VMD Tcl script that builds the backbone (N, CA, C; Angstrom):
set m [mol new atoms 327]
animate dup $m
set s [atomselect $m all]
$s set {name element resname resid chain x y z} {
  {N N MET 1 A -2.138 -40.641 90.160}
  {CA C MET 1 A -2.447 -39.342 89.620}
  {C C MET 1 A -3.512 -39.520 88.535}
  {N N PRO 2 A -4.608 -38.783 88.624}
  {CA C PRO 2 A -5.672 -38.932 87.626}
  {C C PRO 2 A -5.239 -38.429 86.244}
  {N N ARG 3 A -5.836 -39.029 85.247}
  {CA C ARG 3 A -5.549 -38.620 83.870}
  {C C ARG 3 A -6.133 -37.243 83.588}
  {N N ILE 4 A -5.473 -36.543 82.703}
  {CA C ILE 4 A -5.982 -35.246 82.255}
  {C C ILE 4 A -7.026 -35.526 81.184}
  {N N PRO 5 A -8.241 -34.994 81.340}
  {CA C PRO 5 A -9.288 -35.244 80.340}
  {C C PRO 5 A -8.863 -34.769 78.948}
  {N N PHE 6 A -9.267 -35.527 77.949}
  {CA C PHE 6 A -8.926 -35.201 76.565}
  {C C PHE 6 A -9.436 -33.817 76.179}
  {N N SER 7 A -10.595 -33.427 76.700}
  {CA C SER 7 A -11.150 -32.101 76.395}
  {C C SER 7 A -10.220 -30.987 76.886}
  {N N VAL 8 A -9.560 -31.212 78.009}
  {CA C VAL 8 A -8.614 -30.224 78.542}
  {C C VAL 8 A -7.382 -30.138 77.640}
  {N N ILE 9 A -6.925 -31.279 77.163}
  {CA C ILE 9 A -5.770 -31.308 76.259}
  {C C ILE 9 A -6.102 -30.580 74.953}
  {N N LEU 10 A -7.297 -30.817 74.420}
  {CA C LEU 10 A -7.716 -30.130 73.189}
  {C C LEU 10 A -7.816 -28.626 73.389}
  {N N LYS 11 A -8.374 -28.226 74.517}
  {CA C LYS 11 A -8.496 -26.792 74.829}
  {C C LYS 11 A -7.108 -26.156 74.873}
  {N N ALA 12 A -6.185 -26.829 75.520}
  {CA C ALA 12 A -4.815 -26.323 75.611}
  {C C ALA 12 A -4.172 -26.248 74.226}
  {N N GLN 13 A -4.386 -27.271 73.411}
  {CA C GLN 13 A -3.813 -27.322 72.063}
  {C C GLN 13 A -4.308 -26.157 71.206}
  {N N ARG 14 A -5.597 -25.827 71.337}
  {CA C ARG 14 A -6.156 -24.718 70.559}
  {C C ARG 14 A -5.545 -23.380 70.962}
  {N N GLU 15 A -5.204 -23.262 72.231}
  {CA C GLU 15 A -4.628 -22.007 72.723}
  {C C GLU 15 A -3.164 -21.851 72.303}
  {N N ASN 16 A -2.381 -22.917 72.488}
  {CA C ASN 16 A -0.966 -22.886 72.113}
  {C C ASN 16 A -0.479 -24.326 71.988}
  {N N TYR 17 A 0.213 -24.621 70.921}
  {CA C TYR 17 A 0.633 -26.007 70.671}
  {C C TYR 17 A 1.599 -26.542 71.730}
  {N N LEU 18 A 2.216 -25.675 72.519}
  {CA C LEU 18 A 3.149 -26.126 73.553}
  {C C LEU 18 A 2.470 -26.418 74.895}
  {N N LEU 19 A 1.268 -25.923 75.097}
  {CA C LEU 19 A 0.584 -26.140 76.378}
  {C C LEU 19 A 0.375 -27.617 76.714}
  {N N PRO 20 A -0.063 -28.457 75.769}
  {CA C PRO 20 A -0.235 -29.874 76.121}
  {C C PRO 20 A 1.059 -30.551 76.574}
  {N N ILE 21 A 2.184 -30.096 76.061}
  {CA C ILE 21 A 3.470 -30.653 76.479}
  {C C ILE 21 A 3.699 -30.376 77.964}
  {N N LEU 22 A 3.321 -29.184 78.401}
  {CA C LEU 22 A 3.528 -28.789 79.797}
  {C C LEU 22 A 2.482 -29.365 80.740}
  {N N LEU 23 A 1.330 -29.750 80.213}
  {CA C LEU 23 A 0.250 -30.278 81.063}
  {C C LEU 23 A 0.671 -31.510 81.851}
  {N N LYS 24 A 1.563 -32.292 81.312}
  {CA C LYS 24 A 1.998 -33.517 81.992}
  {C C LYS 24 A 2.539 -33.201 83.388}
  {N N GLU 25 A 3.313 -32.146 83.514}
  {CA C GLU 25 A 3.871 -31.754 84.805}
  {C C GLU 25 A 2.987 -30.755 85.545}
  {N N CYS 26 A 2.371 -29.845 84.819}
  {CA C CYS 26 A 1.608 -28.764 85.455}
  {C C CYS 26 A 0.227 -29.195 85.933}
  {N N ARG 27 A -0.396 -30.110 85.218}
  {CA C ARG 27 A -1.702 -30.697 85.558}
  {C C ARG 27 A -2.901 -29.794 85.294}
  {N N THR 28 A -2.747 -28.476 85.211}
  {CA C THR 28 A -3.872 -27.599 84.868}
  {C C THR 28 A -3.437 -26.650 83.753}
  {N N VAL 29 A -4.410 -26.190 82.975}
  {CA C VAL 29 A -4.109 -25.266 81.882}
  {C C VAL 29 A -3.563 -23.955 82.441}
  {N N ASP 30 A -4.132 -23.460 83.539}
  {CA C ASP 30 A -3.654 -22.205 84.130}
  {C C ASP 30 A -2.190 -22.301 84.539}
  {N N SER 31 A -1.838 -23.388 85.180}
  {CA C SER 31 A -0.454 -23.586 85.605}
  {C C SER 31 A 0.471 -23.728 84.394}
  {N N ALA 32 A 0.034 -24.473 83.395}
  {CA C ALA 32 A 0.824 -24.641 82.170}
  {C C ALA 32 A 1.001 -23.304 81.457}
  {N N ARG 33 A -0.037 -22.498 81.461}
  {CA C ARG 33 A 0.016 -21.177 80.832}
  {C C ARG 33 A 1.070 -20.299 81.523}
  {N N ASN 34 A 1.086 -20.320 82.849}
  {CA C ASN 34 A 2.084 -19.541 83.594}
  {C C ASN 34 A 3.498 -20.010 83.278}
  {N N GLU 35 A 3.700 -21.319 83.317}
  {CA C GLU 35 A 5.038 -21.847 83.042}
  {C C GLU 35 A 5.472 -21.536 81.614}
  {N N LEU 36 A 4.541 -21.619 80.666}
  {CA C LEU 36 A 4.874 -21.293 79.278}
  {C C LEU 36 A 5.301 -19.830 79.163}
  {N N ARG 37 A 4.615 -18.955 79.863}
  {CA C ARG 37 A 4.962 -17.526 79.839}
  {C C ARG 37 A 6.377 -17.311 80.388}
  {N N TRP 38 A 6.682 -17.950 81.525}
  {CA C TRP 38 A 8.017 -17.804 82.119}
  {C C TRP 38 A 9.095 -18.377 81.213}
  {N N LEU 39 A 8.815 -19.533 80.629}
  {CA C LEU 39 A 9.783 -20.159 79.731}
  {C C LEU 39 A 9.999 -19.314 78.478}
  {N N GLN 40 A 8.914 -18.747 77.945}
  {CA C GLN 40 A 9.033 -17.916 76.748}
  {C C GLN 40 A 9.843 -16.655 77.047}
  {N N GLU 41 A 9.581 -16.031 78.193}
  {CA C GLU 41 A 10.353 -14.844 78.564}
  {C C GLU 41 A 11.842 -15.166 78.633}
  {N N ARG 42 A 12.180 -16.303 79.234}
  {CA C ARG 42 A 13.586 -16.688 79.358}
  {C C ARG 42 A 14.180 -17.019 77.991}
  {N N ALA 43 A 13.442 -17.740 77.158}
  {CA C ALA 43 A 13.951 -18.113 75.832}
  {C C ALA 43 A 14.222 -16.877 74.982}
  {N N VAL 44 A 13.306 -15.907 75.032}
  {CA C VAL 44 A 13.490 -14.670 74.262}
  {C C VAL 44 A 14.700 -13.909 74.794}
  {N N ARG 45 A 14.788 -13.781 76.104}
  {CA C ARG 45 A 15.910 -13.047 76.706}
  {C C ARG 45 A 17.248 -13.717 76.375}
  {N N ASP 46 A 17.287 -15.047 76.449}
  {CA C ASP 46 A 18.523 -15.771 76.134}
  {C C ASP 46 A 18.905 -15.633 74.666}
  {N N SER 47 A 17.913 -15.636 73.778}
  {CA C SER 47 A 18.216 -15.596 72.343}
  {C C SER 47 A 18.584 -14.197 71.866}
  {N N GLU 48 A 18.260 -13.168 72.651}
  {CA C GLU 48 A 18.646 -11.809 72.258}
  {C C GLU 48 A 20.159 -11.659 72.201}
  {N N SER 49 A 20.853 -12.457 72.989}
  {CA C SER 49 A 22.314 -12.384 72.988}
  {C C SER 49 A 22.931 -13.204 71.847}
  {N N LEU 50 A 22.115 -13.985 71.161}
  {CA C LEU 50 A 22.616 -14.795 70.045}
  {C C LEU 50 A 22.529 -14.016 68.744}
  {N N SER 51 A 23.232 -14.479 67.737}
  {CA C SER 51 A 23.199 -13.805 66.439}
  {C C SER 51 A 21.925 -14.129 65.658}
  {N N ARG 52 A 21.187 -15.167 66.105}
  {CA C ARG 52 A 19.934 -15.541 65.432}
  {C C ARG 52 A 18.757 -15.081 66.297}
  {N N PRO 53 A 18.119 -13.974 65.971}
  {CA C PRO 53 A 17.059 -13.437 66.822}
  {C C PRO 53 A 15.822 -14.335 66.932}
  {N N LYS 54 A 15.571 -15.178 65.960}
  {CA C LYS 54 A 14.384 -16.049 66.002}
  {C C LYS 54 A 14.682 -17.395 66.669}
  {N N ALA 55 A 15.869 -17.558 67.199}
  {CA C ALA 55 A 16.280 -18.824 67.814}
  {C C ALA 55 A 15.469 -19.151 69.065}
  {N N TRP 56 A 14.766 -18.175 69.610}
  {CA C TRP 56 A 14.024 -18.405 70.849}
  {C C TRP 56 A 12.929 -19.442 70.674}
  {N N ARG 57 A 12.374 -19.582 69.480}
  {CA C ARG 57 A 11.288 -20.553 69.267}
  {C C ARG 57 A 11.767 -21.989 69.476}
  {N N SER 58 A 12.900 -22.332 68.900}
  {CA C SER 58 A 13.414 -23.694 69.087}
  {C C SER 58 A 13.897 -23.886 70.521}
  {N N ARG 59 A 14.446 -22.844 71.118}
  {CA C ARG 59 A 14.874 -22.914 72.523}
  {C C ARG 59 A 13.664 -23.133 73.427}
  {N N LEU 60 A 12.564 -22.449 73.153}
  {CA C LEU 60 A 11.349 -22.596 73.951}
  {C C LEU 60 A 10.814 -24.017 73.855}
  {N N ARG 61 A 10.766 -24.560 72.661}
  {CA C ARG 61 A 10.278 -25.936 72.500}
  {C C ARG 61 A 11.159 -26.918 73.276}
  {N N SER 62 A 12.446 -26.734 73.198}
  {CA C SER 62 A 13.377 -27.588 73.932}
  {C C SER 62 A 13.157 -27.473 75.443}
  {N N MET 63 A 12.932 -26.263 75.925}
  {CA C MET 63 A 12.682 -26.042 77.353}
  {C C MET 63 A 11.382 -26.721 77.788}
  {N N CYS 64 A 10.350 -26.636 76.962}
  {CA C CYS 64 A 9.062 -27.276 77.272}
  {C C CYS 64 A 9.211 -28.795 77.313}
  {N N GLN 65 A 9.988 -29.344 76.406}
  {CA C GLN 65 A 10.207 -30.790 76.401}
  {C C GLN 65 A 10.968 -31.240 77.646}
  {N N MET 66 A 11.939 -30.451 78.061}
  {CA C MET 66 A 12.663 -30.766 79.299}
  {C C MET 66 A 11.696 -30.769 80.482}
  {N N ARG 67 A 10.839 -29.769 80.518}
  {CA C ARG 67 A 9.882 -29.653 81.620}
  {C C ARG 67 A 8.918 -30.831 81.625}
  {N N SER 68 A 8.482 -31.270 80.444}
  {CA C SER 68 A 7.533 -32.389 80.370}
  {C C SER 68 A 8.161 -33.703 80.833}
  {N N ARG 69 A 9.484 -33.771 80.805}
  {CA C ARG 69 A 10.188 -34.961 81.292}
  {C C ARG 69 A 10.475 -34.880 82.789}
  {N N GLY 70 A 9.951 -33.842 83.442}
  {CA C GLY 70 A 10.077 -33.732 84.893}
  {C C GLY 70 A 11.261 -32.924 85.384}
  {N N TYR 71 A 11.979 -32.299 84.470}
  {CA C TYR 71 A 13.109 -31.466 84.872}
  {C C TYR 71 A 12.567 -30.247 85.615}
  {N N PRO 72 A 13.093 -29.901 86.776}
  {CA C PRO 72 A 12.549 -28.783 87.558}
  {C C PRO 72 A 12.577 -27.456 86.798}
  {N N LEU 73 A 11.486 -26.732 86.882}
  {CA C LEU 73 A 11.362 -25.439 86.210}
  {C C LEU 73 A 12.499 -24.501 86.610}
  {N N GLN 74 A 12.863 -24.517 87.872}
  {CA C GLN 74 A 13.906 -23.614 88.358}
  {C C GLN 74 A 15.256 -23.908 87.705}
  {N N TYR 75 A 15.538 -25.170 87.420}
  {CA C TYR 75 A 16.787 -25.516 86.740}
  {C C TYR 75 A 16.751 -25.041 85.289}
  {N N ILE 76 A 15.597 -25.138 84.663}
  {CA C ILE 76 A 15.464 -24.703 83.270}
  {C C ILE 76 A 15.607 -23.187 83.179}
  {N N LEU 77 A 14.937 -22.475 84.084}
  {CA C LEU 77 A 14.993 -21.011 84.074}
  {C C LEU 77 A 16.338 -20.490 84.573}
  {N N GLY 78 A 16.961 -21.246 85.463}
  {CA C GLY 78 A 18.269 -20.850 85.970}
  {C C GLY 78 A 18.241 -20.050 87.254}
  {N N ASP 79 A 17.044 -19.733 87.743}
  {CA C ASP 79 A 16.954 -18.995 88.998}
  {C C ASP 79 A 15.594 -19.207 89.651}
  {N N GLN 80 A 15.497 -18.750 90.897}
  {CA C GLN 80 A 14.257 -18.877 91.661}
  {C C GLN 80 A 14.160 -17.686 92.604}
  {N N PRO 81 A 13.047 -16.923 92.538}
  {CA C PRO 81 A 12.873 -15.836 93.508}
  {C C PRO 81 A 12.781 -16.402 94.924}
  {N N PHE 82 A 13.394 -15.701 95.852}
  {CA C PHE 82 A 13.378 -16.112 97.257}
  {C C PHE 82 A 13.393 -14.844 98.095}
  {N N GLY 83 A 12.209 -14.366 98.442}
  {CA C GLY 83 A 12.121 -13.081 99.135}
  {C C GLY 83 A 12.629 -11.986 98.215}
  {N N ASP 84 A 13.608 -11.231 98.690}
  {CA C ASP 84 A 14.196 -10.144 97.899}
  {C C ASP 84 A 15.326 -10.623 96.990}
  {N N LEU 85 A 15.649 -11.891 97.067}
  {CA C LEU 85 A 16.790 -12.435 96.328}
  {C C LEU 85 A 16.365 -13.199 95.086}
  {N N GLU 86 A 17.279 -13.304 94.142}
  {CA C GLU 86 A 17.140 -14.207 93.002}
  {C C GLU 86 A 18.229 -15.259 93.176}
  {N N ILE 87 A 17.846 -16.471 93.542}
  {CA C ILE 87 A 18.803 -17.544 93.776}
  {C C ILE 87 A 19.071 -18.260 92.454}
  {N N LEU 88 A 20.344 -18.344 92.069}
  {CA C LEU 88 A 20.706 -19.075 90.859}
  {C C LEU 88 A 20.541 -20.563 91.122}
  {N N CYS 89 A 19.915 -21.256 90.187}
  {CA C CYS 89 A 19.640 -22.686 90.349}
  {C C CYS 89 A 20.165 -23.457 89.151}
  {N N ARG 90 A 20.851 -24.529 89.449}
  {CA C ARG 90 A 21.267 -25.474 88.418}
  {C C ARG 90 A 21.255 -26.854 89.049}
  {N N ARG 91 A 21.419 -27.845 88.241}
  {CA C ARG 91 A 21.360 -29.223 88.725}
  {C C ARG 91 A 22.296 -29.414 89.920}
  {N N GLY 92 A 21.766 -30.047 90.947}
  {CA C GLY 92 A 22.546 -30.292 92.145}
  {C C GLY 92 A 22.354 -29.254 93.233}
  {N N VAL 93 A 21.685 -28.151 92.910}
  {CA C VAL 93 A 21.440 -27.088 93.886}
  {C C VAL 93 A 20.061 -27.299 94.492}
  {N N LEU 94 A 19.969 -27.160 95.807}
  {CA C LEU 94 A 18.680 -27.252 96.476}
  {C C LEU 94 A 17.821 -26.069 96.038}
  {N N ILE 95 A 16.635 -26.353 95.536}
  {CA C ILE 95 A 15.740 -25.303 95.057}
  {C C ILE 95 A 15.044 -24.667 96.253}
  {N N PRO 96 A 15.206 -23.343 96.442}
  {CA C PRO 96 A 14.547 -22.687 97.573}
  {C C PRO 96 A 13.032 -22.675 97.396}
  {N N ARG 97 A 12.320 -22.928 98.470}
  {CA C ARG 97 A 10.857 -22.943 98.470}
  {C C ARG 97 A 10.350 -21.868 99.422}
  {N N SER 98 A 9.111 -21.468 99.237}
  {CA C SER 98 A 8.541 -20.430 100.099}
  {C C SER 98 A 8.532 -20.856 101.562}
  {N N ALA 99 A 8.422 -22.140 101.842}
  {CA C ALA 99 A 8.432 -22.625 103.226}
  {C C ALA 99 A 9.779 -22.377 103.894}
  {N N HIS 100 A 10.831 -22.219 103.105}
  {CA C HIS 100 A 12.163 -21.982 103.659}
  {C C HIS 100 A 12.365 -20.531 104.076}
  {N N ARG 101 A 11.448 -19.644 103.710}
  {CA C ARG 101 A 11.606 -18.224 104.035}
  {C C ARG 101 A 11.679 -17.990 105.537}
  {N N ILE 102 A 11.013 -18.813 106.306}
  {CA C ILE 102 A 11.039 -18.667 107.757}
  {C C ILE 102 A 12.478 -18.755 108.249}
  {N N SER 103 A 13.221 -19.726 107.740}
  {CA C SER 103 A 14.611 -19.869 108.169}
  {C C SER 103 A 15.450 -18.686 107.703}
  {N N LYS 104 A 15.135 -18.103 106.554}
  {CA C LYS 104 A 15.864 -16.929 106.067}
  {C C LYS 104 A 15.670 -15.776 107.030}
  {N N ARG 105 A 14.438 -15.578 107.493}
  {CA C ARG 105 A 14.171 -14.498 108.442}
  {C C ARG 105 A 14.952 -14.716 109.734}
  {N N GLY 106 A 14.990 -15.949 110.175}
  {CA C GLY 106 A 15.718 -16.260 111.400}
  {C C GLY 106 A 17.203 -15.997 111.269}
  {N N ILE 107 A 17.748 -16.243 110.114}
  {CA C ILE 107 A 19.175 -16.035 109.884}
  {C C ILE 107 A 19.499 -14.551 109.813}
  {N N SER 108 A 18.618 -13.768 109.188}
  {CA C SER 108 A 18.913 -12.354 108.977}
  {C C SER 108 A 18.707 -11.500 110.224}
  {N N CYS 109 A 18.081 -12.030 111.265}
  {CA C CYS 109 A 17.829 -11.232 112.478}
  {C C CYS 109 A 19.056 -11.058 113.322}
}
mol reanalyze $m
mol bondsrecalc $m
mol representation Tube
mol addrep $m
């Protein structure tokens, strides 16, 4: 796997300090930006149920670190869209992929 150019890492750092953490797995700034958005949405939503409303920031950083260590995004988020369904995902569960949709159509017919 080719190295990520230092200029790309700097560009990501200027945009958001968490983007370079995600670059290791995402490989592009655009992909890292998308994952950061999804992770932030989940962290904010999860922290709304807590008594500490600002807790989402530390939760987001923790989620980004998990992702940089190769933990699947779907396990971190807890779900994965699959057609009209939201499949709950946790460790040990097969993560549904878009290529599997063909088999879903075959089953539902």
